MIPA-269350 format. One line per 3 residues: number of its first residue (from 0); for each residue x, y, z of C-alpha. Coordinates in pm, whole numbers. Layout:
% residues N
NUM) X:Y:Z | ...
END
This chain:
% residues 407
0) -911:-3353:-269 | -535:-3301:-291 | -582:-3012:-533
3) -747:-2788:-272 | -433:-2704:-70 | -257:-2610:-392
6) -538:-2373:-488 | -540:-2212:-144 | -165:-2160:-153
9) -184:-2006:-502 | -453:-1760:-400 | -271:-1670:-81
12) 43:-1608:-281 | -142:-1377:-519 | -294:-1187:-227
15) 47:-1148:-63 | 204:-1026:-386 | -81:-779:-441
18) -47:-643:-87 | 325:-583:-142 | 237:-384:-453
21) -4:-166:-256 | -341:-315:-345 | -557:-612:-253
24) -818:-806:-446 | -1130:-985:-327 | -1426:-1120:-521
27) -1787:-1153:-410 | -2075:-1278:-625 | -1869:-1225:-937
30) -1776:-863:-853 | -1404:-791:-813 | -1314:-540:-540
33) -971:-381:-569 | -864:-175:-268 | -565:50:-333
36) -362:162:-31 | -55:292:-211 | -34:650:-338
39) -87:638:-714 | 206:877:-757 | 434:594:-644
42) 318:354:-916 | 575:265:-1184 | 597:435:-1521
45) 348:264:-1750 | 455:424:-2078 | 666:702:-2223
48) 494:953:-2452 | 700:1115:-2725 | 667:1430:-2933
51) 392:1453:-3192 | 452:1260:-3514 | 134:1404:-3672
54) 0:1757:-3633 | -317:1893:-3793 | -415:2254:-3748
57) -320:2611:-3820 | -352:2945:-3650 | -451:3140:-3960
60) -406:2912:-4264 | -659:2743:-4492 | -1005:2716:-4336
63) -1008:2335:-4343 | -705:2332:-4109 | -824:2601:-3865
66) -1028:2470:-3572 | -1270:2688:-3381 | -1321:2442:-3096
69) -1244:2074:-3141 | -1515:1845:-3007 | -1389:1493:-3079
72) -1094:1326:-3250 | -1114:965:-3373 | -892:745:-3584
75) -1055:580:-3886 | -872:253:-3960 | -747:262:-4316
78) -893:609:-4372 | -715:855:-4144 | -870:1081:-3882
81) -1209:1227:-3800 | -1237:1563:-3622 | -1554:1744:-3516
84) -1557:2120:-3473 | -1807:2249:-3217 | -1785:2604:-3352
87) -1900:2547:-3711 | -2066:2210:-3632 | -1879:2014:-3898
90) -1734:1665:-3922 | -1398:1678:-4101 | -1200:1387:-4244
93) -822:1382:-4293 | -602:1116:-4447 | -326:933:-4259
96) -78:1209:-4343 | -312:1477:-4204 | -427:1612:-4542
99) -785:1735:-4557 | -1027:1510:-4747 | -1383:1636:-4697
102) -1628:1774:-4448 | -1991:1708:-4357 | -2253:1907:-4173
105) -2261:2270:-4073 | -2463:2469:-3824 | -2840:2446:-3872
108) -3155:2240:-3836 | -3178:2098:-4188 | -3084:1752:-4315
111) -2719:1679:-4249 | -2679:1987:-4028 | -2613:2000:-3654
114) -2670:2212:-3348 | -2435:2013:-3123 | -2257:1741:-3318
117) -2122:1433:-3140 | -1990:1105:-3277 | -2194:806:-3161
120) -1997:541:-3346 | -1771:452:-3637 | -1768:124:-3834
123) -1591:95:-4168 | -1698:390:-4383 | -2010:452:-4169
126) -2014:733:-3914 | -2306:787:-3677 | -2339:1149:-3563
129) -2568:1236:-3272 | -2722:1576:-3205 | -2883:1592:-2859
132) -3069:1919:-2924 | -3313:1788:-3189 | -3253:1429:-3065
135) -3143:1323:-3410 | -2907:1053:-3532 | -2744:1099:-3874
138) -2560:831:-4067 | -2266:970:-4265 | -2087:765:-4528
141) -1727:876:-4554 | -1729:863:-4934 | -2079:1002:-4994
144) -2214:1243:-4733 | -2525:1264:-4518 | -2741:956:-4521
147) -3033:835:-4313 | -3155:1011:-4000 | -3321:883:-3687
150) -3500:1098:-3433 | -3542:959:-3082 | -3854:1087:-2913
153) -3864:1081:-2532 | -3996:1288:-2249 | -3757:1579:-2179
156) -3632:1421:-1856 | -3508:1119:-2051 | -3354:1297:-2351
159) -3011:1140:-2408 | -2727:1390:-2411 | -2465:1141:-2527
162) -2493:819:-2727 | -2251:534:-2797 | -2354:296:-3073
165) -2285:-74:-3006 | -2209:-344:-3262 | -2563:-486:-3247
168) -2716:-147:-3333 | -2829:-70:-2978 | -2697:226:-2778
171) -2555:329:-2445 | -2706:663:-2346 | -2616:928:-2091
174) -2898:1153:-1974 | -2940:1412:-1701 | -3230:1376:-1462
177) -3341:1707:-1316 | -3571:1662:-1022 | -3682:2025:-1004
180) -3782:2302:-1240 | -3501:2560:-1246 | -3771:2829:-1228
183) -3911:2685:-906 | -3973:2965:-651 | -3743:2786:-404
186) -3457:2935:-606 | -3564:3290:-526 | -3259:3262:-299
189) -2941:3085:-414 | -2945:2715:-333 | -2717:2416:-388
192) -2853:2137:-605 | -2730:1820:-770 | -2887:1658:-1075
195) -2859:1286:-1146 | -2661:1126:-1426 | -2857:836:-1577
198) -2694:564:-1789 | -2930:355:-1999 | -2926:86:-2265
201) -3148:170:-2564 | -3263:-58:-2845 | -3193:41:-3210
204) -3514:250:-3219 | -3416:447:-2909 | -3657:274:-2668
207) -3538:179:-2320 | -3404:-168:-2256 | -3243:-122:-1914
210) -3136:145:-1673 | -2768:79:-1612 | -2704:322:-1326
213) -2824:645:-1165 | -2530:845:-1033 | -2450:1189:-895
216) -2400:1460:-1155 | -2214:1787:-1096 | -2308:1998:-795
219) -2417:2351:-870 | -2572:2660:-717 | -2893:2790:-873
222) -3073:3119:-850 | -3350:3311:-1025 | -3292:3667:-1138
225) -3551:3912:-1276 | -3621:3902:-1651 | -3834:4100:-1893
228) -4105:3832:-1914 | -4170:3858:-1541 | -4105:3486:-1476
231) -3746:3524:-1379 | -3437:3379:-1546 | -3261:3077:-1392
234) -2884:3096:-1363 | -2632:2851:-1221 | -2270:2808:-1123
237) -2089:2478:-1075 | -1930:2422:-737 | -1551:2447:-743
240) -1377:2122:-651 | -1724:1969:-642 | -1848:1615:-687
243) -1885:1483:-1041 | -1920:1145:-1212 | -1708:1079:-1522
246) -1826:817:-1771 | -1707:636:-2081 | -1788:322:-2278
249) -1540:36:-2260 | -1583:-24:-2635 | -1745:-365:-2585
252) -2090:-270:-2459 | -1993:-206:-2098 | -1940:123:-1916
255) -1680:269:-1680 | -1762:541:-1426 | -1530:730:-1194
258) -1632:930:-888 | -1435:1251:-932 | -1410:1316:-560
261) -1313:974:-425 | -1159:835:-744 | -1363:513:-710
264) -1388:326:-1041 | -1684:103:-1130 | -1715:-112:-1440
267) -2053:-248:-1549 | -2180:-470:-1827 | -2441:-353:-2076
270) -2720:-464:-1843 | -2586:-265:-1549 | -2433:-551:-1349
273) -2116:-443:-1170 | -1803:-630:-1278 | -1528:-454:-1083
276) -1493:-177:-823 | -1170:7:-739 | -1152:198:-411
279) -876:402:-248 | -817:357:123 | -577:650:173
282) -742:993:204 | -696:1242:-82 | -473:1546:-24
285) -621:1850:152 | -756:2137:-57 | -493:2417:-53
288) -624:2767:13 | -395:2890:-265 | -586:2679:-519
291) -918:2810:-391 | -796:3168:-433 | -656:3099:-779
294) -980:2947:-909 | -1200:3210:-747 | -1002:3487:-914
297) -1043:3323:-1255 | -1415:3265:-1201 | -1463:3622:-1078
300) -1294:3757:-1390 | -1538:3554:-1598 | -1842:3720:-1438
303) -1739:4058:-1586 | -1889:4231:-1286 | -2241:4087:-1323
306) -2378:4113:-972 | -2608:3811:-996 | -2311:3589:-1090
309) -2090:3739:-820 | -2366:3651:-574 | -2351:3288:-680
312) -1973:3283:-658 | -1990:3410:-301 | -2205:3108:-223
315) -2003:2838:-400 | -1673:2964:-256 | -1804:2994:100
318) -1626:2784:363 | -1935:2580:446 | -1964:2466:82
321) -1602:2408:-16 | -1473:2052:43 | -1183:1981:274
324) -994:1767:22 | -897:1782:-343 | -1092:1567:-590
327) -903:1267:-726 | -1006:1249:-1092 | -1106:1472:-1383
330) -1164:1231:-1676 | -1169:865:-1776 | -1082:690:-2103
333) -1054:325:-2209 | -765:221:-2432 | -780:-8:-2733
336) -657:-292:-2509 | -932:-236:-2250 | -707:-65:-1993
339) -874:212:-1793 | -701:552:-1789 | -799:803:-1518
342) -678:1163:-1534 | -551:1322:-1216 | -744:1624:-1092
345) -607:1972:-1153 | -762:2307:-1067 | -763:2402:-1436
348) -812:2134:-1707 | -512:2250:-1909 | -289:2164:-1614
351) -370:1791:-1617 | -51:1610:-1719 | -66:1269:-1549
354) -293:967:-1589 | -316:651:-1380 | -368:328:-1574
357) -565:26:-1448 | -629:-308:-1610 | -979:-384:-1735
360) -1022:-585:-1414 | -918:-289:-1197 | -559:-369:-1096
363) -333:-60:-1083 | -70:-76:-1358 | 119:253:-1356
366) 136:622:-1441 | 171:810:-1770 | 281:1171:-1807
369) 149:1370:-2103 | 225:1727:-2217 | 34:2003:-2040
372) -258:2144:-2238 | -292:1808:-2416 | -641:1657:-2399
375) -648:1280:-2453 | -924:1164:-2690 | -809:818:-2801
378) -559:565:-2664 | -417:326:-2922 | -169:40:-2885
381) 129:270:-2944 | -8:622:-2963 | -225:887:-2798
384) -458:1098:-3012 | -596:1427:-2889 | -598:1805:-2885
387) -300:2025:-2799 | -358:2390:-2710 | -84:2648:-2742
390) -35:2931:-2493 | -292:3142:-2682 | -553:2868:-2672
393) -526:2777:-3043 | -609:2409:-3091 | -422:2148:-3293
396) -481:1776:-3337 | -172:1583:-3223 | -82:1217:-3242
399) 183:1125:-2988 | 387:800:-3015 | 378:592:-2697
402) 623:328:-2583 | 482:97:-2319 | 705:-1:-2028
405) 448:-235:-1871 | 265:-492:-2082
END
């Protein structure tokens, strides 16, 4: 019985210390709730990122070093780096010094070719590449080339767009659930709609095991414009500063989602059970009219005067559609140590230069500043791996050394 007062005092002390740091922790039915009251900008510096110690890419050099549009960058322990190119649909391998080794794939529908290549998993010399268009999984052996293929067959509403292969051969899948036909007559006038993002656990054959979560996808405006076939052509435009759910695997079978508008973080196990929730009690900053004007001008330039697209822009930038506050987050990653990294929101993706880091259990740890136009793909123990764009938009793979200030 004498141990109880000691336990109560210890927990009270932890709660008091957490409150002083700007966040509190409670636990109910095994779910940790972290409520953050402090502005994340006031958190301490978590790590310092240095200049690139490895650069792969060229503006106009040898073809194997010129990237059309980098899709993913991964480190291959003991082998070097893997880079996918979404323009020519190839998987390229480079050694640890950045020298080109070999490539797989290419654009097409044949064996070992891709329409939209993604990396589902890497283990040893085995690389699983997923193509959501034909719903096909291809096993690549880094020293041989294209190997076996698997085609998942589902109803269109359940077609996985993204796969993550787990150690037991099962998969985490991200799908989009569309409740309406885009050609539905209700879109004869522009309307706002939101699809659902569905996270599922699939067995090695691609069959459903569990639905992990059903969350809000990106908001968009839809319309139907006349087409030559007489049925009309559906078009859409994403809402600026709109709601969006960001998702990643935690590398151990679980998943992490972030509500882009509120910044709320939720971690779940492979069966969908919530493990931790992070919420922010302070309101986000108001949406500046200058940012609205800046984004609208860029979007308008992209329409190239097409009246049907200008019509949609008038809707999505109308005052009754625009939110009052800025979103909080634009991306989420999980580091090799399990820490959760959340990118701040910026009007244009290339302007994101700060990330907030949380422990795997949700406690705020600190902030990290990265170079502008640097897109984080992988977070290692002492490095960041990703894509750096120059002022002309040319892409390079960069590895940046990182010195942690907080363990």
